[in-house]
N, CA, C and O atoms as CSV, one atom per row, in Angstrom:
chain,resi,resn,atom,element,x,y,z
A,1,MET,N,N,192.343,174.963,144.057
A,1,MET,CA,C,191.189,175.253,143.216
A,1,MET,C,C,191.085,174.209,142.120
A,1,MET,O,O,192.103,173.761,141.592
A,2,PHE,N,N,189.869,173.818,141.771
A,2,PHE,CA,C,189.660,172.712,140.862
A,2,PHE,C,C,189.084,173.155,139.524
A,2,PHE,O,O,188.416,172.364,138.858
A,3,LEU,N,N,189.315,174.364,139.123
A,3,LEU,CA,C,188.793,174.871,137.853
A,3,LEU,C,C,189.849,174.673,136.774
A,3,LEU,O,O,190.386,175.640,136.234
A,4,ASP,N,N,190.145,173.408,136.463
A,4,ASP,CA,C,191.258,173.104,135.582
A,4,ASP,C,C,190.889,173.022,134.111
A,4,ASP,O,O,191.786,172.983,133.269
A,5,ASP,N,N,189.611,172.994,133.766
A,5,ASP,CA,C,189.269,172.840,132.357
A,5,ASP,C,C,188.020,173.633,131.984
A,5,ASP,O,O,187.047,173.073,131.479
A,6,LEU,N,N,188.056,174.919,132.233
A,6,LEU,CA,C,186.900,175.756,131.936
A,6,LEU,C,C,186.570,175.793,130.450
A,6,LEU,O,O,185.414,175.997,130.078
A,7,SER,N,N,187.564,175.599,129.604
A,7,SER,CA,C,187.305,175.631,128.164
A,7,SER,C,C,187.624,174.272,127.545
A,7,SER,O,O,188.322,174.198,126.534
A,8,ALA,N,N,187.119,173.209,128.144
A,8,ALA,CA,C,187.442,171.854,127.701
A,8,ALA,C,C,186.944,171.556,126.300
A,8,ALA,O,O,187.600,170.820,125.563
A,9,MET,N,N,185.799,172.109,125.909
A,9,MET,CA,C,185.250,171.812,124.595
A,9,MET,C,C,184.789,173.111,123.931
A,9,MET,O,O,184.017,173.869,124.517
A,10,PRO,N,N,185.258,173.364,122.721
A,10,PRO,CA,C,184.780,174.566,122.026
A,10,PRO,C,C,183.282,174.470,121.786
A,10,PRO,O,O,182.730,173.375,121.678
A,11,LEU,N,N,182.631,175.618,121.703
A,11,LEU,CA,C,181.184,175.635,121.554
A,11,LEU,C,C,180.702,175.351,120.137
A,11,LEU,O,O,179.495,175.249,119.916
A,12,ASP,N,N,181.601,175.222,119.180
A,12,ASP,CA,C,181.168,175.035,117.794
A,12,ASP,C,C,181.443,173.622,117.274
A,12,ASP,O,O,181.599,173.434,116.067
A,13,THR,N,N,181.503,172.638,118.152
A,13,THR,CA,C,181.729,171.264,117.711
A,13,THR,C,C,180.391,170.589,117.419
A,13,THR,O,O,179.359,171.039,117.917
A,14,PRO,N,N,180.385,169.520,116.623
A,14,PRO,CA,C,179.121,168.814,116.339
A,14,PRO,C,C,178.418,168.315,117.598
A,14,PRO,O,O,177.191,168.234,117.630
A,15,GLU,N,N,179.187,167.980,118.637
A,15,GLU,CA,C,178.595,167.485,119.875
A,15,GLU,C,C,177.786,168.557,120.597
A,15,GLU,O,O,176.894,168.234,121.383
A,16,THR,N,N,178.085,169.818,120.342
A,16,THR,CA,C,177.407,170.897,121.056
A,16,THR,C,C,176.354,171.602,120.216
A,16,THR,O,O,175.684,172.506,120.716
A,17,GLN,N,N,176.189,171.222,118.972
A,17,GLN,CA,C,175.189,171.859,118.126
A,17,GLN,C,C,173.865,171.116,118.256
A,17,GLN,O,O,173.799,169.902,118.062
A,18,VAL,N,N,172.819,171.857,118.586
A,18,VAL,CA,C,171.511,171.269,118.822
A,18,VAL,C,C,170.708,171.293,117.528
A,18,VAL,O,O,170.613,172.323,116.861
A,19,LYS,N,N,170.133,170.145,117.183
A,19,LYS,CA,C,169.258,170.063,116.025
A,19,LYS,C,C,167.923,170.705,116.389
A,19,LYS,O,O,167.557,170.740,117.563
A,20,PRO,N,N,167.196,171.210,115.403
A,20,PRO,CA,C,165.938,171.919,115.699
A,20,PRO,C,C,164.915,171.098,116.481
A,20,PRO,O,O,164.129,171.672,117.234
A,21,ASP,N,N,164.902,169.785,116.327
A,21,ASP,CA,C,163.900,168.961,117.016
A,21,ASP,C,C,164.419,168.325,118.307
A,21,ASP,O,O,163.753,167.453,118.866
A,22,GLU,N,N,165.586,168.739,118.792
A,22,GLU,CA,C,166.161,168.171,120.011
A,22,GLU,C,C,165.914,169.062,121.217
A,22,GLU,O,O,165.821,170.284,121.099
A,23,ILE,N,N,165.810,168.430,122.375
A,23,ILE,CA,C,165.744,169.156,123.640
A,23,ILE,C,C,167.173,169.417,124.082
A,23,ILE,O,O,168.038,168.557,123.915
A,24,SER,N,N,167.431,170.582,124.640
A,24,SER,CA,C,168.779,170.874,125.117
A,24,SER,C,C,168.707,171.607,126.455
A,24,SER,O,O,167.740,172.311,126.748
A,25,TYR,N,N,169.737,171.427,127.242
A,25,TYR,CA,C,169.884,172.118,128.515
A,25,TYR,C,C,171.290,172.674,128.595
A,25,TYR,O,O,172.258,171.968,128.310
A,26,LYS,N,N,171.408,173.924,128.978
A,26,LYS,CA,C,172.719,174.515,129.227
A,26,LYS,C,C,172.871,174.580,130.739
A,26,LYS,O,O,172.038,175.164,131.433
A,27,ILE,N,N,173.934,173.982,131.240
A,27,ILE,CA,C,174.133,173.897,132.682
A,27,ILE,C,C,175.377,174.693,133.064
A,27,ILE,O,O,176.459,174.483,132.516
A,28,GLY,N,N,175.206,175.587,133.990
A,28,GLY,CA,C,176.327,176.326,134.551
A,28,GLY,C,C,176.282,176.142,136.061
A,28,GLY,O,O,175.253,176.389,136.689
A,29,ILE,N,N,177.383,175.713,136.638
A,29,ILE,CA,C,177.383,175.420,138.069
A,29,ILE,C,C,178.746,175.772,138.659
A,29,ILE,O,O,179.783,175.573,138.026
A,30,VAL,N,N,178.725,176.288,139.857
A,30,VAL,CA,C,179.952,176.561,140.595
A,30,VAL,C,C,179.903,175.704,141.854
A,30,VAL,O,O,178.980,175.824,142.660
A,31,LEU,N,N,180.881,174.857,142.015
A,31,LEU,CA,C,180.973,174.017,143.198
A,31,LEU,C,C,182.039,174.590,144.123
A,31,LEU,O,O,183.140,174.923,143.685
A,32,ILE,N,N,181.706,174.702,145.396
A,32,ILE,CA,C,182.599,175.336,146.371
A,32,ILE,C,C,182.793,174.391,147.560
A,32,ILE,O,O,181.879,173.663,147.947
A,33,GLY,N,N,183.969,174.415,148.114
A,33,GLY,CA,C,184.235,173.685,149.352
A,33,GLY,C,C,184.127,172.186,149.204
A,33,GLY,O,O,184.706,171.603,148.287
A,34,GLU,N,N,183.381,171.551,150.112
A,34,GLU,CA,C,183.261,170.100,150.140
A,34,GLU,C,C,182.680,169.542,148.844
A,34,GLU,O,O,183.112,168.487,148.381
A,35,MET,N,N,181.714,170.231,148.258
A,35,MET,CA,C,181.114,169.740,147.018
A,35,MET,C,C,182.150,169.751,145.896
A,35,MET,O,O,182.181,168.825,145.086
A,36,ALA,N,N,182.999,170.777,145.832
A,36,ALA,CA,C,184.063,170.833,144.828
A,36,ALA,C,C,185.062,169.695,145.044
A,36,ALA,O,O,185.527,169.088,144.080
A,37,LYS,N,N,185.391,169.407,146.294
A,37,LYS,CA,C,186.317,168.312,146.597
A,37,LYS,C,C,185.724,166.970,146.173
A,37,LYS,O,O,186.418,166.141,145.584
A,38,LYS,N,N,184.446,166.757,146.470
A,38,LYS,CA,C,183.787,165.509,146.081
A,38,LYS,C,C,183.790,165.339,144.564
A,38,LYS,O,O,184.064,164.255,144.050
A,39,PHE,N,N,183.481,166.425,143.856
A,39,PHE,CA,C,183.463,166.383,142.387
A,39,PHE,C,C,184.851,166.024,141.859
A,39,PHE,O,O,184.987,165.184,140.969
A,40,TYR,N,N,185.861,166.655,142.404
A,40,TYR,CA,C,187.240,166.409,141.975
A,40,TYR,C,C,187.637,164.943,142.206
A,40,TYR,O,O,188.234,164.316,141.331
A,41,VAL,N,N,187.306,164.401,143.378
A,41,VAL,CA,C,187.658,163.012,143.690
A,41,VAL,C,C,186.967,162.058,142.720
A,41,VAL,O,O,187.601,161.136,142.208
A,42,ILE,N,N,185.679,162.267,142.462
A,42,ILE,CA,C,184.948,161.403,141.529
A,42,ILE,C,C,185.554,161.503,140.134
A,42,ILE,O,O,185.729,160.493,139.452
A,43,LYS,N,N,185.870,162.706,139.718
A,43,LYS,CA,C,186.477,162.919,138.394
A,43,LYS,C,C,187.809,162.182,138.280
A,43,LYS,O,O,188.085,161.562,137.254
A,44,GLN,N,N,188.625,162.245,139.312
A,44,GLN,CA,C,189.917,161.559,139.308
A,44,GLN,C,C,189.733,160.042,139.303
A,44,GLN,O,O,190.458,159.335,138.603
A,45,LYS,N,N,188.777,159.538,140.073
A,45,LYS,CA,C,188.530,158.091,140.135
A,45,LYS,C,C,188.147,157.527,138.768
A,45,LYS,O,O,188.527,156.408,138.423
A,46,TYR,N,N,187.390,158.312,137.988
A,46,TYR,CA,C,187.002,157.881,136.645
A,46,TYR,C,C,188.076,158.194,135.607
A,46,TYR,O,O,187.976,157.756,134.461
A,47,GLY,N,N,189.093,158.942,135.998
A,47,GLY,CA,C,190.183,159.266,135.079
A,47,GLY,C,C,189.772,160.224,133.972
A,47,GLY,O,O,190.305,160.168,132.864
A,48,LEU,N,N,188.825,161.103,134.275
A,48,LEU,CA,C,188.323,162.037,133.262
A,48,LEU,C,C,189.060,163.367,133.330
A,48,LEU,O,O,189.489,163.796,134.401
A,49,GLN,N,N,189.203,164.010,132.186
A,49,GLN,CA,C,189.843,165.316,132.111
A,49,GLN,C,C,188.812,166.441,132.125
A,49,GLN,O,O,189.091,167.543,132.597
A,50,SER,N,N,187.643,166.161,131.614
A,50,SER,CA,C,186.630,167.196,131.405
A,50,SER,C,C,185.531,167.133,132.459
A,50,SER,O,O,185.012,166.058,132.760
A,51,ASN,N,N,185.184,168.275,133.011
A,51,ASN,CA,C,184.055,168.355,133.930
A,51,ASN,C,C,182.766,167.951,133.221
A,51,ASN,O,O,181.906,167.289,133.802
A,52,THR,N,N,182.645,168.356,131.968
A,52,THR,CA,C,181.467,168.038,131.169
A,52,THR,C,C,181.307,166.530,131.008
A,52,THR,O,O,180.202,166.002,131.131
A,53,ASP,N,N,182.408,165.842,130.733
A,53,ASP,CA,C,182.342,164.388,130.581
A,53,ASP,C,C,181.872,163.716,131.865
A,53,ASP,O,O,181.112,162.749,131.819
A,54,LEU,N,N,182.319,164.222,133.008
A,54,LEU,CA,C,181.890,163.646,134.279
A,54,LEU,C,C,180.393,163.862,134.480
A,54,LEU,O,O,179.691,162.941,134.896
A,55,LEU,N,N,179.900,165.050,134.195
A,55,LEU,CA,C,178.466,165.299,134.335
A,55,LEU,C,C,177.652,164.395,133.420
A,55,LEU,O,O,176.627,163.854,133.834
A,56,ARG,N,N,178.099,164.228,132.180
A,56,ARG,CA,C,177.393,163.341,131.249
A,56,ARG,C,C,177.391,161.900,131.767
A,56,ARG,O,O,176.373,161.210,131.694
A,57,LEU,N,N,178.528,161.454,132.286
A,57,LEU,CA,C,178.633,160.097,132.819
A,57,LEU,C,C,177.679,159.902,133.997
A,57,LEU,O,O,176.946,158.914,134.051
A,58,LEU,N,N,177.691,160.840,134.934
A,58,LEU,CA,C,176.841,160.711,136.115
A,58,LEU,C,C,175.360,160.747,135.756
A,58,LEU,O,O,174.561,160.006,136.328
A,59,ILE,N,N,174.997,161.605,134.816
A,59,ILE,CA,C,173.603,161.663,134.362
A,59,ILE,C,C,173.206,160.347,133.703
A,59,ILE,O,O,172.124,159.824,133.969
A,60,SER,N,N,174.067,159.812,132.851
A,60,SER,CA,C,173.775,158.540,132.173
A,60,SER,C,C,173.643,157.392,133.171
A,60,SER,O,O,172.746,156.557,133.049
A,61,GLN,N,N,174.539,157.353,134.158
A,61,GLN,CA,C,174.475,156.298,135.168
A,61,GLN,C,C,173.185,156.380,135.981
A,61,GLN,O,O,172.533,155.365,136.227
A,62,LYS,N,N,172.829,157.572,136.388
A,62,LYS,CA,C,171.615,157.739,137.190
A,62,LYS,C,C,170.385,157.402,136.367
A,62,LYS,O,O,169.447,156.793,136.881
A,63,PHE,N,N,170.374,157.789,135.095
A,63,PHE,CA,C,169.256,157.473,134.213
A,63,PHE,C,C,169.084,155.965,134.089
A,63,PHE,O,O,167.970,155.452,134.190
A,64,GLU,N,N,170.192,155.257,133.869
A,64,GLU,CA,C,170.133,153.794,133.761
A,64,GLU,C,C,169.625,153.171,135.064
A,64,GLU,O,O,168.845,152.220,135.037
A,65,GLU,N,N,170.062,153.701,136.185
A,65,GLU,CA,C,169.598,153.211,137.485
A,65,GLU,C,C,168.084,153.393,137.617
A,65,GLU,O,O,167.385,152.485,138.067
A,66,PHE,N,N,167.583,154.557,137.229
A,66,PHE,CA,C,166.147,154.814,137.291
A,66,PHE,C,C,165.379,153.872,136.373
A,66,PHE,O,O,164.323,153.360,136.744
A,67,GLN,N,N,165.908,153.646,135.178
A,67,GLN,CA,C,165.217,152.768,134.230
A,67,GLN,C,C,165.131,151.349,134.771
A,67,GLN,O,O,164.095,150.698,134.636
A,68,LEU,N,N,166.189,150.869,135.373
A,68,LEU,CA,C,166.184,149.516,135.921
A,68,LEU,C,C,165.232,149.400,137.111
A,68,LEU,O,O,164.569,148.378,137.284
A,69,ARG,N,N,165.170,150.435,137.917
A,69,ARG,CA,C,164.367,150.406,139.129
A,69,ARG,C,C,162.912,150.785,138.874
A,69,ARG,O,O,162.001,150.149,139.403
A,70,ASP,N,N,162.694,151.821,138.061
A,70,ASP,CA,C,161.364,152.412,137.915
A,70,ASP,C,C,160.732,152.189,136.557
A,70,ASP,O,O,159.781,152.890,136.211
A,71,SER,N,N,161.215,151.255,135.786
A,71,SER,CA,C,160.772,151.079,134.411
A,71,SER,C,C,159.247,151.145,134.308
A,71,SER,O,O,158.573,150.534,135.138
A,72,PRO,N,N,158.680,151.837,133.357
A,72,PRO,CA,C,159.340,152.678,132.366
A,72,PRO,C,C,159.572,154.097,132.891
A,72,PRO,O,O,158.887,154.564,133.801
A,73,ILE,N,N,160.536,154.748,132.303
A,73,ILE,CA,C,160.872,156.127,132.653
A,73,ILE,C,C,159.775,157.048,132.121
A,73,ILE,O,O,159.135,156.744,131.114
A,74,ILE,N,N,159.566,158.150,132.789
A,74,ILE,CA,C,158.601,159.156,132.326
A,74,ILE,C,C,158.997,159.598,130.922
A,74,ILE,O,O,160.183,159.729,130.620
A,75,SER,N,N,158.011,159.825,130.073
A,75,SER,CA,C,158.314,160.230,128.699
A,75,SER,C,C,158.936,161.625,128.678
A,75,SER,O,O,158.697,162.448,129.562
A,76,PHE,N,N,159.727,161.861,127.660
A,76,PHE,CA,C,160.400,163.135,127.507
A,76,PHE,C,C,159.433,164.173,126.957
A,76,PHE,O,O,158.538,163.844,126.178
A,77,PRO,N,N,159.612,165.428,127.362
A,77,PRO,CA,C,158.757,166.479,126.813
A,77,PRO,C,C,159.044,166.655,125.318
A,77,PRO,O,O,160.178,166.473,124.874
A,78,GLN,N,N,158.035,167.002,124.565
A,78,GLN,CA,C,158.191,167.253,123.148
A,78,GLN,C,C,158.553,168.714,122.955
A,78,GLN,O,O,157.939,169.593,123.560
A,79,LYS,N,N,159.536,168.975,122.123
A,79,LYS,CA,C,159.914,170.341,121.823
A,79,LYS,C,C,158.962,170.886,120.773
A,79,LYS,O,O,158.728,170.246,119.748
A,80,THR,N,N,158.424,172.041,121.020
A,80,THR,CA,C,157.532,172.647,120.044
A,80,THR,C,C,158.295,173.696,119.253
A,80,THR,O,O,159.047,174.491,119.817
A,81,ILE,N,N,158.102,173.688,117.984
A,81,ILE,CA,C,158.753,174.652,117.110
A,81,ILE,C,C,157.721,175.682,116.711
A,81,ILE,O,O,156.666,175.348,116.170
A,82,THR,N,N,158.032,176.938,116.982
A,82,THR,CA,C,157.108,178.011,116.650
A,82,THR,C,C,157.740,178.911,115.597
A,82,THR,O,O,158.956,178.915,115.400
A,83,GLY,N,N,156.914,179.644,114.951
A,83,GLY,CA,C,157.423,180.586,113.958
A,83,GLY,C,C,156.852,180.298,112.590
A,83,GLY,O,O,156.003,179.421,112.426
A,84,PRO,N,N,157.329,181.052,111.599
A,84,PRO,CA,C,156.777,180.905,110.251
A,84,PRO,C,C,157.115,179.590,109.594
A,84,PRO,O,O,156.709,179.345,108.458
């Protein structure tokens, strides 16, 4: 089983606190079987301890690939703040 770091980062660190004008996504995923093995191998190849760090790395790499290939990237959605 490859669930070695379920609590890799506490939820109250500056890296996890979202500013009011920022977009945020909370991702929860369970990888089983071959997909879990692939994730583990990639994580080991990069020498990462945290599943979160691997996801951030892969997202950043893919984003850079898209920017180089498809420049310019689609604009980001604007977060709307509602309330008093």
